[in-house]
TORKOLSE-464421 format. One record per residue (C-alpha): x, y, z. Coordinates in pm, 1 decimal, m for minus. Layout:
N
PT        px        py        pz
PT         X         Y         Z
...
! end
This chain:
79
PT        px        py        pz
PT    1484.6    2333.2     555.8
PT    1138.7    2400.3     418.2
PT     872.5    2135.9     453.2
PT     561.1    2042.9     264.2
PT     266.1    1840.7     389.3
PT     155.5    1564.3     155.0
PT    m167.1    1372.4     199.4
PT    m220.3    1002.4     129.4
PT    m552.8     826.2     167.1
PT    m631.4     455.3     188.9
PT    m881.8     378.8     m91.7
PT    m993.2      30.5       4.9
PT   m1047.8    m164.5     322.4
PT    m831.5    m466.6     383.8
PT    m485.9    m551.0     509.2
PT    m292.6    m434.4     201.8
PT    m332.1     m59.4     263.6
PT    m175.4     m70.5     611.2
PT      93.3    m310.4     480.6
PT     187.3     m59.5     211.2
PT     200.5     221.3     467.4
PT     430.5      11.1     684.5
PT     660.8     m55.5     388.3
PT     650.0     313.5     297.4
PT     758.7     399.8     651.0
PT    1048.5     157.2     618.2
PT    1149.1     308.1     282.2
PT    1143.0     658.0     430.6
PT    1301.9     553.9     761.4
PT    1002.3     689.6     954.2
PT     760.4     551.5    1208.7
PT     486.3     812.9    1163.3
PT     333.4     672.1     843.1
PT       3.8     574.6    1003.8
PT    m349.5     646.3     883.8
PT    m600.7     817.5    1109.4
PT    m951.0     675.0    1168.1
PT   m1070.5     803.0     830.4
PT    m778.1     648.9     638.3
PT    m580.1     971.3     590.4
PT    m204.3    1009.4     635.2
PT     m45.7    1355.2     647.5
PT     330.1    1350.3     604.5
PT     568.7    1640.0     647.6
PT     834.9    1602.0     382.8
PT    1155.6    1798.8     335.7
PT    1146.7    2032.8      41.6
PT     887.1    2264.6    m102.1
PT     662.7    2208.3    m397.8
PT     730.4    1894.8    m592.2
PT    1055.6    1787.1    m423.4
PT     893.4    1623.4    m119.7
PT     616.4    1480.3    m337.3
PT     873.5    1321.9    m571.8
PT    1055.8    1167.4    m275.3
PT     731.6    1022.2    m142.0
PT     621.0     892.9    m482.3
PT     955.6     720.2    m538.5
PT     927.4     553.0    m196.7
PT     571.5     440.4    m279.9
PT     696.0     285.0    m604.0
PT     958.9      91.8    m407.6
PT     697.3     m15.3    m149.9
PT     484.9    m215.8    m391.5
PT     380.1    m204.3    m754.0
PT      12.5    m220.9    m652.4
PT      12.5      86.6    m429.1
PT    m216.2     279.7    m670.1
PT    m487.4      19.5    m616.2
PT    m485.6      84.4    m240.7
PT    m358.8     437.7    m179.5
PT    m439.8     777.8    m324.8
PT    m156.6    1029.5    m339.7
PT    m272.6    1389.6    m370.7
PT    m174.5    1572.8    m689.0
PT     179.9    1697.0    m727.3
PT     210.6    2059.3    m614.1
PT     330.9    2315.8    m868.4
PT     699.9    2393.0    m885.2
! end
């Protein structure tokens, strides 16, 4: 199956960003949702274009209603 790489970035310092990433990992059933030293997470998601992005966005929404205050999700790729 085709994959897409989607980038998340932690906006703010503090414990909430890593907490949200941990919850996101639980939602996705993955243990690789960890930011690098500069606060960036690159995730390979199944599906090209917007499919993987939609899956990730839905999981973020389930992870916490405040995720937009702590994490930046790159723009949705074109279909």
